[in-house]
N, C-alpha and C positions, 0 to 999 in steps of 0.2 A: 279641637281645631275647627270642626264643622260648625259648631255653635258660633264661633267668632266670624266665620265666613257669612253665615246667615245674618248675624247682627250687622256686619259691615254692609251687606247687600241691602238690608232694611234701611240703614242710615242713608244710603245713597239714593233713596227714593222708593224703595220697595218695588221697583219696576221688574225685578226678576230674581231668581234664586238659582243656586247651582243645581244642576241636574245630574242624574246618574244613569249609566247604561246598565244593561242586565249583567255585564261582566264586572261591574263594580268600578269602572273607570269614571272619572268626573267628566261632565260635559262642560260647557262654558262657565267660567268663574268670574264673570263680569256682569254688571246690571243689564238686564235684557228687557226689551219691549216685545210683547207677544201680539201676533196677528195670525189667527188661525193656527195651523200646525208649524208656522215659522216663528222664530225668535230673532231679534235683531239687537246688535250692539251699535250704537251711534258713537263712533270714535271722533268726537268733535273736540277733544282735548289734545290729542297727538296729531302730528302731521308727518308725512314722509312720502317716499316714492311708492309706486304701485307694488314693487317687490317688498318693501318694508311693511306696507299695509297688509299685504297677503301673509307675510310672516307673522305679524301680530295676530291676525285672525286664526291662522293655523295653530299658533301656540295655545290658543284658547278653544281649540277643537271646533272651529268654525271656518267659513270661507268668506271671501269678499262677496258682496251681494250680487245676485242675478235677478233682474227685474223682468218677469216673464209675462205679466198681464197688466192691462190698464188699471185694474183694481189695486194691484200691488204697488204700481207707481203712485197712485193717488194716496195710498197709505204712507208710503215713504215720503212723499212730498209734504203731506200734512205733519208727519212726525218731525221732519227736518225743520220745517218752519216753526214748530213748537220749541225746538232745541236751540235754534240759531239766534244770535244777537241781531235782530232786525234793524238795529240802529247802525250796523256796520254798512258803510256805503260802498263796499267792494263786493264783486261777485264772489260767492263762496263755492269752492270746488271739492267734490267728494269722489274718491275712487270707487269703482265697481269691478267685477270680475270680467267685464266685457273686453275681448281682445280681437284685433283684426286677424283674420285667418288667411294664410296663403298669399300675403302681400297685396291682395286685391281689395275689393270692397265687401267681402264676406266677413261676417262677425259671428263669434261664438261667445257663450258664457264660459269663461275659463274654469269656473268652479264645477260646472256640470258637463262641459263639452257639448252642450246643446246649441244648435244654431239660434241666433237671435231672430225671432219672428216679430214680436211686438217691439216697436221703436217709438221714441219721442225725441228725435233729433232737433237741435237748435237750427234755425234757418241757416242754410249754407253748410251744414255739417252732414255727414263726415266729409272733410276736405283733404285729409292726409297731406297737409303742408310739408314740404321738403321731404316727403316720403318716409317720415319717422313717427307719425301719429298713430300708434298701434294700440293704445289703451282708451277705454271709454270712461268718461267721468260724468257725474251729474254736476250741473252748474246752476246755482241759484242766481237768477238774473235780477239784480236789484231794481232795474227800471220797471220790469213787468211783474215782479214777485213770483214768477214761474220757475219751475225747475225743469231744465231741458238737458239733453245729452250732447256731448261734444267729444271729438276724438283729439287726443293730445299725446305727446311723447310720454312714455312710461317712466322716464327718469325725472319728471317734474317733482319737486320736493314738497312744496307747500300745499299739500292736499290732505284733507280729512278722509275718513273712510267709514263704511258701514260693513259690519260682519253679519253673516246670516247663519242660523242654525236651524235645520229642519228637525222638528220635534217628532216626526214620524219614525225616526230611527230608534226611539226609546221603546223598550218593551219590558214592562214590569210584571 
């Protein structure tokens, strides 16, 4: 079975391979992109709500992405631009683990519980329209080619997602 998984991963582009924890459990079983000690799955095939995206990531032993530094944002931006169809003339939206905390304008990374210190909000964001925009998404702005952050309702369905796996948890 493992041989088939490795072959399948190689066929999908060789971007990653399954990983194992010291207790023998499998790590993520999807093609991954590596950046330092983190590995990412760019879920640009499936769309769903924030809860559905989170469930997909958790099923594969990962979390929705938490972008904690400008360097990580630059890596994600470059990677997304490489994966996306740049001929699409619509803004592309991607779920993160960012969540509004305590109904105010405090934000945390849901995957880690850490407060959000580094930000890259789109102009006028976060605005919490109608007091229901409690999830943070990345938005590829077609006009500028940039990827910025927006707050949106968590039940929006047509969103892609990025899962993140911290490789520091492995110990061989």
